C-alpha positions as CSV (number, residue, x, y, z in Angstrom):
1,M,-9.9,26.3,-96.3
2,L,-7.7,27.8,-93.9
3,F,-10.4,28.0,-91.2
4,K,-11.0,24.3,-91.9
5,D,-7.6,23.0,-91.3
6,V,-7.7,25.2,-88.0
7,D,-11.0,23.3,-87.0
8,V,-9.4,20.2,-87.7
9,F,-6.2,21.0,-85.8
10,W,-8.1,21.8,-82.5
11,V,-10.4,18.9,-82.8
12,H,-7.0,16.8,-82.8
13,F,-5.9,18.6,-80.1
14,L,-8.8,18.3,-78.0
15,L,-9.0,14.6,-78.7
16,G,-5.4,14.0,-77.9
17,L,-5.8,15.8,-74.6
18,T,-8.8,13.7,-73.7
19,A,-6.9,10.7,-74.5
20,V,-4.1,12.1,-72.1
21,Q,-6.5,12.7,-69.5
22,C,-7.4,9.2,-69.9
23,E,-4.2,7.7,-69.9
24,W,-2.6,9.7,-66.9
25,S,-3.9,8.7,-63.5
26,V,-3.5,9.0,-59.7
27,T,-4.4,6.3,-57.4
28,H,-4.8,6.5,-53.4
29,S,-4.8,3.4,-51.5
30,S,-7.4,4.9,-49.1
31,R,-9.5,7.9,-49.6
32,R,-10.1,8.4,-46.0
33,V,-7.4,8.4,-43.4
34,C,-7.5,9.0,-39.5
35,G,-4.6,10.9,-37.9
36,L,-3.8,10.8,-34.3
37,K,-3.0,13.9,-32.9
38,G,0.6,14.9,-32.2
39,A,1.7,11.5,-34.5
40,S,2.5,11.6,-38.2
41,V,0.5,10.4,-41.1
42,V,1.2,9.3,-44.8
43,L,-1.3,9.9,-47.6
44,S,-0.4,7.1,-50.0
45,C,-0.1,7.9,-53.6
46,T,1.1,6.7,-57.0
47,Y,0.5,8.1,-60.5
48,Q,0.7,6.7,-64.1
49,Y,3.0,8.4,-66.8
50,P,2.3,6.4,-69.9
51,W,4.0,8.9,-72.3
52,K,7.0,8.8,-70.6
53,G,9.9,8.5,-73.2
54,R,7.7,9.4,-76.0
55,G,8.3,13.3,-76.2
56,D,6.5,14.3,-73.1
57,T,8.0,15.3,-69.9
58,Y,7.1,15.4,-66.4
59,G,6.7,19.1,-65.2
60,G,6.5,18.1,-61.5
61,G,3.6,17.7,-59.1
62,E,2.3,19.1,-56.0
63,W,-0.1,18.5,-53.0
64,Y,-2.6,21.0,-52.0
65,G,-5.5,21.8,-49.7
66,E,-8.9,21.8,-51.0
67,K,-10.0,24.6,-49.1
68,S,-6.9,26.9,-48.9
69,Q,-5.8,25.8,-52.5
70,R,-2.2,26.4,-50.7
71,V,0.4,24.2,-51.8
72,I,1.8,21.8,-49.3
73,K,4.4,20.1,-51.0
74,H,6.1,19.5,-54.3
75,S,6.7,16.3,-55.8
76,H,9.7,16.0,-58.4
77,S,11.4,12.7,-60.0
78,N,10.0,10.1,-57.7
79,Y,8.0,8.3,-60.3
80,P,5.6,6.6,-59.5
81,D,5.3,7.5,-55.8
82,C,3.6,10.8,-55.1
83,S,3.0,10.0,-51.3
84,L,2.7,12.8,-48.8
85,N,3.9,12.8,-45.0
86,I,2.6,15.1,-42.5
87,D,4.2,15.3,-39.1
88,K,3.1,16.7,-35.6
89,L,-0.7,16.3,-36.7
90,S,-3.1,19.1,-35.2
91,E,-6.9,19.8,-35.8
92,N,-5.6,22.2,-38.5
93,H,-4.6,19.6,-40.8
94,T,-8.2,18.3,-40.9
95,G,-9.5,18.5,-44.5
96,V,-9.3,17.1,-48.1
97,Y,-5.8,17.0,-50.0
98,K,-5.4,16.4,-53.4
99,F,-2.4,15.6,-55.8
100,R,-1.7,17.3,-59.3
101,F,1.1,17.1,-61.7
102,Y,1.9,19.0,-65.1
103,T,2.8,17.7,-68.2
104,A,5.0,19.7,-70.7
105,L,3.7,18.3,-73.9
106,H,0.2,19.3,-73.4
107,L,0.9,22.3,-71.3
108,T,-1.8,21.1,-68.6
109,W,-2.1,20.1,-65.2
110,I,-3.6,16.4,-64.4
111,T,-5.5,16.7,-61.2
112,D,-6.9,14.0,-58.9
113,K,-10.7,14.9,-58.7
114,T,-11.4,13.1,-55.5
115,G,-8.3,13.6,-53.0
116,V,-8.0,12.2,-49.7
117,V,-10.0,13.1,-46.6
118,L,-7.8,13.6,-43.6
119,S,-9.3,13.5,-40.0
120,I,-7.7,14.1,-36.8
121,T,-8.5,12.7,-33.6
122,D,-7.1,12.3,-30.1
123,L,-7.8,9.5,-27.6
124,Q,-10.1,9.5,-24.8
125,V,-11.0,6.9,-22.0
126,K,-14.6,6.6,-21.4
127,E,-16.4,4.5,-18.7
128,E,-20.0,3.5,-18.5
129,A,-21.9,1.2,-16.4
130,V,-22.8,-2.4,-18.1
131,S,-24.5,-4.6,-15.5
132,R,-25.6,-3.0,-11.8
133,K,-26.1,-6.9,-10.8
134,Q,-22.4,-7.8,-11.7
135,N,-21.0,-4.3,-10.9
136,Q,-19.5,-4.5,-14.4
137,I,-17.9,-1.2,-15.9
138,K,-17.1,-0.7,-19.4
139,V,-14.0,1.3,-20.3
140,T,-13.6,2.2,-23.8
141,C,-10.4,3.9,-25.8
142,S,-12.8,6.3,-27.6
143,T,-11.7,8.2,-30.7
144,S,-13.8,10.3,-33.4
145,C,-12.3,8.2,-36.3
146,I,-10.9,4.6,-36.8
147,L,-7.2,4.6,-36.1
148,G,-6.6,0.9,-36.0
149,S,-7.9,-2.7,-34.6
150,E,-5.3,-3.1,-31.9
151,Y,-5.0,-1.1,-28.7
152,V,-2.8,-1.2,-25.5
153,W,-3.8,-0.8,-22.3
154,Y,-2.0,0.6,-19.2
155,K,-3.0,1.0,-15.6
156,N,-0.8,3.0,-13.1
157,G,2.0,3.0,-15.8
158,Q,2.1,-0.8,-16.4
159,I,0.8,-2.5,-19.5
160,L,-2.4,-4.9,-18.8
161,Q,-1.5,-8.1,-20.5
162,G,-4.0,-9.5,-23.0
163,K,-6.0,-6.3,-23.4
164,T,-5.9,-5.5,-26.9
165,T,-9.4,-4.5,-27.7
166,A,-11.1,-1.0,-27.8
167,S,-13.0,-1.8,-24.7
168,I,-12.2,-3.7,-21.6
169,L,-14.6,-4.7,-18.5
170,L,-13.8,-4.2,-14.9
171,D,-15.6,-4.9,-11.6
172,S,-16.3,-1.7,-9.9
173,T,-16.5,-3.4,-6.4
174,K,-12.8,-4.9,-6.6
175,L,-10.0,-3.2,-4.9
176,P,-7.5,-4.1,-7.2
177,E,-9.3,-2.7,-10.1
178,K,-8.8,0.9,-8.6
179,G,-6.2,2.7,-10.6
180,N,-5.5,5.1,-13.6
181,Y,-6.3,3.8,-16.9
182,Y,-5.3,5.0,-20.1
183,C,-4.9,3.6,-23.5
184,A,-2.7,4.0,-26.9
185,V,-3.1,2.5,-30.5
186,R,-0.7,-0.2,-31.3
187,G,2.5,1.4,-33.0
188,Y,1.8,4.9,-31.3
189,A,2.7,4.0,-27.8
190,A,4.1,7.6,-27.4
191,H,0.6,9.1,-27.8
192,R,-1.4,7.8,-25.1
193,S,-4.7,9.0,-24.0
194,P,-5.2,11.3,-20.7
195,A,-5.3,9.0,-17.9
196,Q,-9.0,7.9,-16.4
197,S,-9.1,7.3,-12.8
198,L,-11.6,4.4,-11.8
199,Q,-13.1,4.8,-8.5
200,V,-13.9,1.4,-7.0
201,M,-17.4,1.6,-4.9
202,V,-16.8,-1.1,-2.1
203,T,-20.0,-1.5,0.5
204,S,-17.8,-2.9,3.1
205,A,-14.1,-1.7,3.6
206,A,-11.2,-3.8,3.2
207,V,-10.3,-5.9,6.1
208,T,-7.1,-7.6,7.2
209,E,-6.6,-11.3,7.9
210,G,-7.3,-12.3,11.5
211,E,-10.0,-9.6,12.0
212,R,-13.8,-10.1,12.8
213,V,-16.2,-9.4,9.9
214,T,-19.8,-9.2,9.5
215,L,-22.0,-9.0,6.5
216,T,-25.6,-7.9,6.7
217,C,-28.5,-8.9,4.5
218,S,-31.2,-6.4,4.6
219,T,-34.4,-5.8,2.6
220,T,-37.2,-3.5,2.2
221,C,-39.8,-6.5,1.7
222,T,-42.0,-7.7,4.5
223,L,-40.6,-11.1,5.7
224,S,-42.1,-14.0,7.5
225,D,-41.5,-14.4,11.1
226,H,-38.5,-16.8,10.9
227,P,-37.0,-16.2,7.3
228,T,-34.1,-18.1,6.4
229,F,-31.4,-16.5,4.3
230,T,-29.3,-18.0,1.5
231,W,-25.7,-16.5,1.1
232,F,-23.8,-16.9,-2.0
233,K,-20.1,-16.7,-2.6
234,N,-18.8,-16.1,-6.2
235,S,-22.5,-17.0,-7.5
236,L,-22.4,-20.4,-5.6
237,I,-24.4,-21.2,-2.4
238,H,-22.1,-20.7,0.4
239,K,-24.4,-21.0,3.6
240,R,-27.8,-20.9,4.8
241,T,-28.7,-19.0,8.1
242,T,-31.7,-17.8,10.1
243,D,-29.9,-14.7,10.9
244,K,-29.3,-11.9,8.5
245,N,-25.9,-11.6,9.3
246,L,-22.7,-13.7,8.1
247,H,-20.1,-13.6,10.5
248,F,-16.4,-14.2,10.0
249,D,-14.7,-14.7,13.5
250,L,-11.2,-14.7,12.3
251,V,-11.4,-13.8,8.4
252,Q,-8.9,-15.5,6.3
253,G,-7.3,-14.8,2.8
254,H,-9.5,-17.7,1.2
255,D,-12.8,-16.0,2.5
256,S,-12.1,-13.1,-0.1
257,G,-14.7,-13.1,-2.9
258,N,-18.0,-11.7,-4.2
259,Y,-20.9,-12.1,-1.6
260,S,-24.6,-11.8,-2.2
261,C,-27.8,-12.7,-0.3
262,A,-31.5,-13.9,-0.8
263,V,-34.3,-14.6,1.2
264,R,-34.8,-18.4,0.9
265,G,-37.3,-19.3,-2.0
266,H,-36.5,-15.9,-3.6
267,E,-33.0,-16.5,-4.7
268,S,-33.7,-15.0,-8.1
269,V,-34.0,-11.6,-6.7
270,A,-30.7,-11.8,-4.7
271,S,-28.8,-8.5,-3.8
272,I,-26.0,-7.1,-5.7
273,D,-22.6,-8.5,-4.9
274,V,-20.3,-7.0,-2.4
275,F,-16.8,-7.9,-2.7
276,L,-14.9,-9.1,0.6
277,Y,-11.3,-8.1,0.4
278,V,-8.9,-9.7,2.8
279,R,-5.6,-8.3,2.9
280,Y,-2.8,-10.5,4.5
281,E,1.1,-10.1,4.6
282,P,3.2,-12.4,2.3
283,K,3.1,-15.9,3.0
284,N,5.0,-18.9,1.9
285,V,7.9,-16.8,0.9
286,S,10.7,-19.2,-0.9
287,V,13.9,-18.7,-3.0
288,S,14.5,-20.9,-6.0
289,L,18.0,-21.3,-7.4
290,S,19.0,-21.6,-11.1
291,P,21.2,-23.7,-11.7
292,S,20.6,-26.2,-9.0
293,G,23.4,-28.2,-7.5
294,E,27.2,-27.4,-7.2
295,I,28.2,-24.1,-8.8
296,E,31.4,-23.5,-10.4
297,E,33.2,-20.4,-10.2
298,G,32.0,-18.0,-13.2
299,T,28.7,-19.5,-13.5
300,L,25.7,-17.3,-14.1
301,V,23.4,-17.7,-11.0
302,T,19.9,-16.4,-10.7
303,L,17.9,-16.3,-7.4
304,T,14.1,-15.9,-7.5
305,C,11.9,-15.0,-4.8
306,S,8.1,-15.9,-4.8
307,S,5.3,-15.6,-2.1
308,D,1.7,-15.5,-1.9
309,A,0.3,-11.8,-0.8
310,N,-2.8,-9.7,-1.1
311,P,-2.1,-7.1,-2.0
312,P,1.0,-8.2,-4.1
313,V,4.5,-7.8,-3.1
314,H,5.7,-4.4,-4.0
315,T,9.2,-4.8,-2.9
316,Y,11.5,-7.6,-2.8
317,T,14.9,-7.1,-0.8
318,W,17.8,-9.6,-1.1
319,H,20.0,-9.9,2.0
320,F,23.4,-11.6,2.2
321,T,25.1,-12.8,5.3
322,T,28.6,-14.3,6.0
323,P,30.3,-14.9,9.3
324,A,32.0,-11.8,8.6
325,R,29.3,-9.4,7.4
326,W,25.8,-8.7,6.4
327,S,24.7,-6.8,3.3
328,V,21.8,-5.9,1.0
329,M,22.7,-7.3,-2.5
330,G,19.7,-5.7,-4.3
331,T,16.0,-5.4,-4.8
332,G,13.7,-7.1,-7.3
333,E,12.0,-10.4,-7.7
334,S,15.2,-11.9,-8.9
335,L,18.9,-11.4,-8.4
336,T,21.6,-12.4,-10.8
337,F,25.3,-12.4,-10.7
338,N,28.3,-14.4,-11.9
339,M,29.5,-16.7,-9.0
340,T,32.8,-15.9,-7.4
341,P,34.3,-16.9,-4.1
342,V,33.0,-13.6,-2.5
343,H,29.5,-14.5,-3.3
344,S,29.6,-17.7,-1.0
345,G,27.2,-17.3,2.2
346,L,23.7,-17.3,3.1
347,Y,20.9,-15.6,0.8
348,H,17.2,-14.7,1.8
349,C,14.7,-12.4,0.3
350,E,12.1,-10.0,2.1
351,A,8.8,-9.6,0.5
352,Q,7.0,-6.6,1.5
353,N,3.3,-5.5,0.8
354,E,1.0,-2.9,2.1
355,V,0.2,-5.2,5.1
356,G,3.6,-6.4,6.3
357,S,6.7,-8.2,5.3
358,H,8.1,-11.9,5.6
359,N,11.5,-13.2,4.9
360,S,12.3,-16.7,3.4
361,T,14.4,-19.2,4.8
362,D,18.2,-18.9,4.1
363,V,19.9,-20.5,1.0
364,L,23.5,-21.4,1.2
365,L,25.4,-20.8,-1.8
366,D,29.0,-22.2,-2.0
367,V,31.4,-21.8,-5.0
368,K,33.1,-24.9,-6.2
369,K,36.6,-24.0,-6.9
370,E,38.7,-25.6,-9.7
371,E,41.2,-27.0,-7.1
372,D,38.2,-28.8,-5.3
373,A,37.8,-30.8,-8.4
374,A,41.4,-32.0,-8.3
375,W,41.0,-33.1,-4.3
376,P,40.1,-36.5,-4.5
377,V,43.1,-37.2,-6.9
378,N,45.3,-35.3,-4.4
379,A,44.0,-37.3,-1.4
380,G,44.6,-40.5,-3.4
381,I,48.4,-39.5,-4.0
382,I,48.8,-38.5,-0.3
383,I,47.4,-41.7,1.2
384,F,49.3,-43.8,-1.2
385,M,52.7,-42.0,-0.3
386,V,51.8,-42.4,3.5
387,I,51.3,-46.3,2.9
388,V,54.6,-46.4,1.1
389,I,56.3,-44.4,3.9
390,L,54.7,-46.8,6.7
391,L,55.7,-49.9,4.7
392,A,59.3,-48.8,4.4
393,L,59.6,-47.9,8.0
394,G,58.2,-51.4,9.0
395,I,60.8,-52.9,7.0
396,V,63.5,-51.1,8.5
397,S,62.3,-51.7,11.9
398,L,62.0,-55.4,11.3
399,R,65.6,-55.4,9.9
400,K,66.7,-53.8,13.0
401,R,64.8,-56.0,15.3
402,G,66.5,-59.0,13.5
403,A,70.1,-57.7,13.4
404,K,69.8,-56.6,17.3
405,S,68.4,-60.2,18.0
406,T,71.3,-61.8,16.2
407,A,73.8,-59.6,18.2
408,N,72.1,-60.4,21.5
409,T,72.5,-64.2,20.7
410,Q,76.3,-63.8,19.9
411,R,76.9,-61.8,23.0
412,A,75.0,-64.3,25.2
413,L,77.3,-67.2,23.9
414,E,80.3,-65.3,24.4
415,N,79.5,-64.2,27.8
416,A,78.7,-67.9,28.4
417,Q,82.2,-69.1,27.2
418,S,83.9,-66.3,29.1
419,D,82.3,-67.1,32.4
420,L,83.4,-70.9,32.2
421,T,86.1,-71.6,34.7
422,T,89.1,-72.9,32.9
423,V,89.9,-76.5,34.1
424,Y,93.3,-77.9,33.2
425,S,93.4,-81.7,33.3
426,I,97.1,-82.9,34.1
427,I,97.1,-86.3,32.8
428,S,100.3,-88.3,33.2
429,A,101.1,-91.2,31.2
430,H,102.0,-94.2,33.3
431,T,103.3,-97.3,32.2
432,L,100.6,-99.8,32.7
433,P,101.4,-103.4,34.1
434,S,102.1,-106.0,31.6
435,D,99.1,-108.1,32.6
436,L,96.9,-105.1,32.1
437,T,98.4,-103.6,29.1
438,Q,98.0,-107.2,27.4
439,R,94.3,-107.3,28.4
440,V,93.8,-103.8,27.2
441,G,95.6,-104.5,24.1
442,S,93.7,-107.9,23.9
443,H,90.4,-106.0,23.9
444,G,91.4,-103.6,21.2
445,L,90.8,-100.7,23.2
446,G,94.2,-99.4,22.6
447,D,95.3,-95.9,24.4
448,V,92.0,-94.8,25.6
449,Q,92.1,-92.9,29.0
450,Y,88.6,-91.5,30.4
451,A,88.8,-88.1,32.1
452,S,86.0,-86.8,34.2
453,V,85.6,-82.8,33.8
454,R,83.2,-80.6,35.7
455,F,82.7,-77.0,34.5
456,S,82.1,-75.0,37.6
457,R,80.2,-71.4,37.7
458,T,80.6,-68.5,40.0
459,R,77.7,-67.6,42.0
460,R,76.9,-64.7,39.8
461,Q,76.4,-66.5,36.8
462,E,74.7,-69.5,38.4
463,A,71.3,-68.1,38.3
464,S,71.3,-67.5,34.8
465,S,72.9,-70.5,33.8
466,R,70.7,-73.2,35.5
467,G,69.8,-74.5,32.1
468,L,73.2,-75.9,31.4
469,E,73.8,-79.4,32.9
470,D,77.0,-81.1,33.9
471,C,78.4,-82.9,30.8
472,V,81.2,-85.7,30.7
473,V,83.7,-84.8,28.0
474,Y,85.3,-88.0,26.6
475,S,88.9,-87.3,25.3
476,N,90.9,-89.9,23.4
477,V,94.3,-89.7,24.5
478,R,96.9,-91.5,22.4
479,D,99.5,-93.1,24.5
480,L,102.6,-91.4,23.0
481,S,104.7,-93.9,25.1
482,Q,103.5,-96.8,22.5
483,S,104.8,-94.9,19.6
């Protein structure tokens, strides 16, 4: 009976343990992880603890390598996350990693049977020919496992915009394609591949604008006595000649392109392209100003230099000129500063590439001061004051002239009166004869006497007083003898 009870106990224990094994679990988001050499990686992991709070306790967990069985990391009370982070990855980290935890109630380890496979890779840039006809080279960012879907490409230290795939196509005949290429996975910019140098194979050397250039079409086939050659530029018919040579007396920048040739009638078997690379110094160098128009003090000003050059401009230099000095303001395609009076002057940029350099025309920059805005008002006030002063002076002048004219007239009259010669007329009263008296009285004339008086002038005043005429003064003299 005792043994029977013991058997029943072990059966229940094993069944309970089986149930525990079924309810406890470890889950990984990915069973295969690719890590970049030198970078870090996270092995994601979660676990289920269904008996938590029902008498069971979590006894701790740990990650270990399947080969070495060496414990890598202990995991404690971070339920339900059990992820593992590994830094500074190397080839030694390659392998299978598993997570297990201990249950105190059942005294056993719950182990993830499958685990996570970790692979370590580095980046390599490899190139391969794609099309001899089109001179295309395929450059690939190579890895031993899949790291990501988006890449970053660099050329001579600069990011190539728009290049985000694992492979890019380059033209092996174009000098601008020459350089050192390397790649990185998006998000791991600090862990780039070693540089891969792309050597450009050009049949004809690069030429400079203005030089004489000759392209020659040759073939190993037997030709007719007078063959005609068809020349292609960028896959389009450029010219037909009876001469196997294509001449450029003074090659220009617009002559750059891919050239090929064929015997007329056999255009389907044209030669491979040869890239004619025409270099020229910067042209059409100009400066643009932002903002445009009048610039007030304190405004943020940006000058931008632009040009057409082949190869591209590698240095922009900004020059500043005033009547007092000349100086270099800086380098770069743009020049930015806060406008102050000391920045007023002439600006121009110098664009330089491998062929030569060229300057833009001068741009005048003048600061608009705050007092300049008040100048129209001040000018109006000044003009108004001048007009008022002139009017006042005019009125005073007119008054002075009127007073002077009156005084002159008064003095003239006084002088005329003073220059007159006083004539005394002595009139004696005589007793008229009685008959005359009667006649006079009968006619009602009474006591009337007539005296003729002449005003004489001195010779000195005669000339100036010619306008005065002799006049007769009539005096009524009362005969006092009749009173």
